C-alpha positions in Angstrom: 37.7 18.3 -27.3 35.5 19.1 -24.3 35.0 22.7 -25.5 34.1 21.6 -29.0 31.5 19.2 -27.7 30.0 21.9 -25.6 29.6 24.2 -28.6 28.1 21.3 -30.6 25.6 20.7 -27.7 24.6 24.4 -27.8 24.3 24.7 -31.5 22.2 21.7 -32.5 18.6 21.1 -31.4 19.0 17.4 -31.1 22.2 17.7 -29.1 21.1 15.1 -26.6 22.6 12.6 -29.0 26.0 14.3 -28.7 25.5 14.6 -25.0 24.8 10.9 -24.8 28.0 10.0 -26.7 29.9 12.4 -24.5 28.6 11.0 -21.3 29.2 7.4 -22.4 32.9 8.1 -23.0 33.3 9.7 -19.7 31.6 6.8 -17.9 33.9 4.3 -19.7 36.9 6.4 -18.7 35.8 6.5 -15.1 35.2 2.7 -15.0 38.7 2.3 -16.4 40.4 4.6 -13.9 37.9 5.1 -11.0 39.0 7.7 -8.5 37.5 10.7 -6.8 39.2 13.2 -9.1 37.6 11.7 -12.2 34.2 11.5 -10.6 34.4 15.2 -9.5 35.4 16.3 -13.0 32.5 14.4 -14.5 30.0 15.9 -12.1 31.4 19.4 -12.7 31.1 19.1 -16.5 27.6 17.7 -16.2 26.6 20.6 -13.9 28.2 23.1 -16.3 26.2 21.7 -19.2 23.0 22.0 -17.3 23.8 25.7 -16.5 24.6 26.5 -20.1 21.5 24.8 -21.3 19.2 26.6 -18.9 20.8 30.0 -19.6 21.3 29.7 -23.4 18.4 27.7 -24.7 15.6 29.1 -22.7 16.7 32.8 -22.9 18.1 33.0 -26.4 16.6 30.2 -28.4 12.9 30.8 -28.2 12.4 28.7 -31.4 13.3 25.6 -29.5 10.1 23.8 -28.6 9.2 22.7 -25.1 9.2 19.1 -26.5 13.0 19.2 -27.1 13.6 20.9 -23.8 11.8 18.1 -22.0 13.7 15.5 -24.0 17.0 17.1 -23.0 16.0 17.2 -19.4 14.9 13.6 -19.4 18.1 12.5 -21.1 20.0 14.4 -18.4 18.1 12.7 -15.6 18.6 9.4 -17.3 22.4 10.0 -17.5 22.5 11.0 -13.8 20.6 7.8 -12.9 22.9 5.6 -15.0 26.0 7.2 -13.5 24.6 6.7 -10.0 23.9 3.1 -10.7 27.4 2.6 -12.0 28.9 3.9 -8.7 26.4 1.9 -6.7 27.0 -1.4 -8.5 30.8 -1.1 -8.1 30.2 -1.1 -4.3 27.2 -3.4 -3.8 27.8 -6.7 -5.5 26.1 -9.0 -3.0 22.5 -7.9 -3.7 23.2 -6.8 -7.2 20.6 -8.9 -9.1 17.8 -8.0 -6.8 18.7 -4.3 -6.7 19.2 -4.2 -10.5 15.9 -5.8 -11.2 14.0 -3.5 -8.8 15.6 -0.3 -10.1 15.2 -1.3 -13.7 11.5 -2.2 -13.3 10.7 0.9 -11.3 12.6 3.2 -13.6 11.0 1.7 -16.7 7.5 2.2 -15.3 8.3 5.8 -14.3 10.0 6.7 -17.6 7.2 5.1 -19.6 4.4 6.9 -17.8 6.2 10.3 -17.7 7.3 10.1 -21.3 3.8 9.4 -22.6 1.9 12.1 -20.6 4.6 14.9 -20.4 7.0 14.5 -23.3 5.1 13.2 -26.2 3.0 15.6 -28.3 -0.8 15.0 -28.6 -0.4 13.6 -32.1 2.3 11.2 -30.9 0.1 10.0 -28.0 -2.7 9.5 -30.5 -0.5 7.3 -32.7 0.3 5.0 -29.8 -3.4 4.9 -28.8 -4.4 3.9 -32.3 -1.7 1.2 -32.4 -3.1 -0.2 -29.1 -6.6 0.0 -30.4 -7.7 2.6 -27.9 -8.7 5.1 -30.6 -9.6 5.0 -34.3 -8.7 7.8 -36.7 -8.6 6.3 -40.3 -8.7 9.8 -42.0 -6.3 11.5 -39.6 -3.3 10.1 -37.7 -4.1 6.5 -38.8 -4.3 7.4 -42.5 -0.6 6.6 -43.4 -0.7 3.2 -41.8 -4.0 2.3 -43.3 -2.9 3.2 -46.8 0.4 1.4 -46.2 -1.4 -1.8 -45.2 -3.7 -1.6 -48.2 -0.7 -1.3 -50.5 1.1 -4.2 -49.0 -2.0 -6.4 -48.9 -2.9 -5.5 -52.5 0.5 -6.8 -53.6 -0.6 -10.4 -53.0 1.8 -13.3 -53.4 3.6 -12.3 -56.5 3.1 -8.5 -56.5 1.8 -6.2 -59.2 5.2 -5.7 -61.0 7.8 -3.0 -61.1 6.3 0.5 -61.0 2.8 -1.0 -61.3 1.5 -0.4 -57.8 -1.7 1.6 -57.7 -1.5 2.8 -54.1 2.1 3.9 -54.4 2.0 5.1 -58.1 -0.9 7.4 -57.5 0.5 8.7 -54.2 -2.2 7.3 -51.9 0.6 6.4 -49.4 2.4 9.5 -48.0 6.2 9.4 -47.5 6.4 6.2 -49.7 10.0 7.0 -50.7 11.3 7.5 -47.2 9.6 6.2 -44.0 7.0 4.0 -45.8 9.3 2.7 -48.5 8.6 -0.9 -47.5 5.0 -0.7 -48.7 6.3 0.0 -52.2 8.3 -3.2 -52.1 5.4 -5.1 -50.7 2.9 -3.8 -53.4 5.2 -4.2 -56.4 7.0 -7.4 -55.5 4.4 -9.1 -53.2 5.0 -11.6 -50.5 7.9 -13.3 -52.4 9.8 -10.1 -53.0 9.3 -8.9 -49.4 10.5 -12.3 -48.1 13.6 -12.1 -50.3 14.3 -8.6 -49.2 14.0 -9.5 -45.5 16.3 -12.6 -46.0 18.9 -10.4 -47.6 18.8 -8.0 -44.7 19.0 -11.0 -42.3 22.2 -12.1 -44.1 23.6 -8.7 -43.6 22.9 -8.9 -39.9 24.4 -12.4 -39.7 27.5 -11.1 -41.4 27.9 -8.3 -38.9 27.6 -10.9 -36.1 30.4 -12.9 -37.7 32.6 -9.8 -37.9 31.8 -9.0 -34.3 32.7 -12.4 -32.9 36.1 -12.5 -34.6 37.3 -9.2 -33.2 40.2 -9.4 -30.8 39.6 -5.9 -29.3 36.9 -5.4 -26.7 36.1 -1.9 -28.2 35.8 -3.3 -31.7 33.5 -6.1 -30.6 31.3 -3.6 -28.7 31.2 -1.3 -31.7 30.2 -4.2 -34.0 27.3 -5.2 -31.8 26.3 -1.6 -31.5 26.1 -1.3 -35.2 24.1 -4.6 -35.2 21.6 -3.2 -32.7 21.2 0.0 -34.7 20.4 -1.9 -37.9 18.0 -4.3 -36.1 16.2 -1.3 -34.4 15.8 0.5 -37.7 14.8 -2.6 -39.7 12.2 -3.9 -37.2 10.7 -0.5 -36.4 10.4 0.7 -40.0 8.8 -2.5 -41.3 6.7 -2.8 -38.1 5.2 0.7 -38.6 4.4 0.0 -42.2 2.3 -3.1 -41.4 0.7 -1.5 -38.3 2.4 -3.3 -35.4 4.7 -0.5 -34.3 4.0 3.2 -33.7 4.8 5.6 -36.5 7.9 7.6 -35.5 9.5 8.4 -38.9 12.6 6.2 -38.9 14.4 5.2 -42.2 14.9 1.8 -43.6 18.7 1.3 -43.9 20.1 1.7 -47.4 16.6 1.8 -48.9 14.8 5.0 -47.7 15.5 8.2 -49.7 17.7 10.6 -47.8 21.4 11.5 -48.0 22.1 11.9 -44.3 20.7 8.5 -43.3 22.5 6.8 -46.2 25.8 8.3 -45.3 25.3 7.4 -41.6 24.8 3.7 -42.4 27.7 3.7 -44.9 30.1 5.2 -42.3 28.9 2.7 -39.7 29.7 -0.2 -42.0 32.9 1.3 -43.2 34.3 1.8 -39.7 33.3 -1.8 -38.8 35.2 -3.1 -41.9 38.2 -1.0 -40.9 38.2 -2.5 -37.4 37.9 -6.0 -38.9 40.8 -5.3 -41.3 43.1 -4.4 -38.4 41.7 -6.9 -35.9 45.1 -8.7 -35.6 46.9 -5.4 -34.8 44.4 -4.2 -32.2 44.6 -6.3 -29.0 43.1 -4.2 -26.2 
């Protein structure tokens, strides 16, 4: 399994996701059976991954942008920091709240500053600056958001009707079937339709919470709340960027945005949760 994961990390540009999953499982294993041998194995594998990345990606994959290289390195440093904190917390419990707050605050400030100035591309920095009101570019980076807000606002209280939206029908809104799909709902169905859609999604989230709370297995409960956090993150970020209160990062609206990969991902997440719930009386640990 370790070899397969290493090859996946080397083959896919966005392998930091796989690396994150890989590291999480190792940390959970170490927390369960903490000893020097497991810690040494973890550090050796982490070091080997760094070596393979530096040798393989930078020498043989020139098409990989510096942006992804920086993201990979930041994810690696974050993993090392989390691992160090895990070991520290297990030994220092007396001053745990104070140490945790200080490290969390300092790390957040550092990561936020470093990510903005050294990892984000110029157009991504501009999106955040426009969101915060530091810049104005209505015909450039801010065009999508402006057209999206016009479409949602023009829908009014009742909406213009199914397939009757002028902003979306005449393609004034880019990516209206994927990342900006909510503006289509807002223009065609108005405030009432948007509210009903949001309430339906809230009911889905509430149902996931119910399933999570009745799980008898710790792993099943953690998985359920993980699925819940993924849906909340996608839902809030997607709708937030269409109405101009969140930066545009291109994240799909679950079960609504066009795209096979995202649809299959959300279906599999829900299917696994339902499977865990079906067998909740058989899984105790």
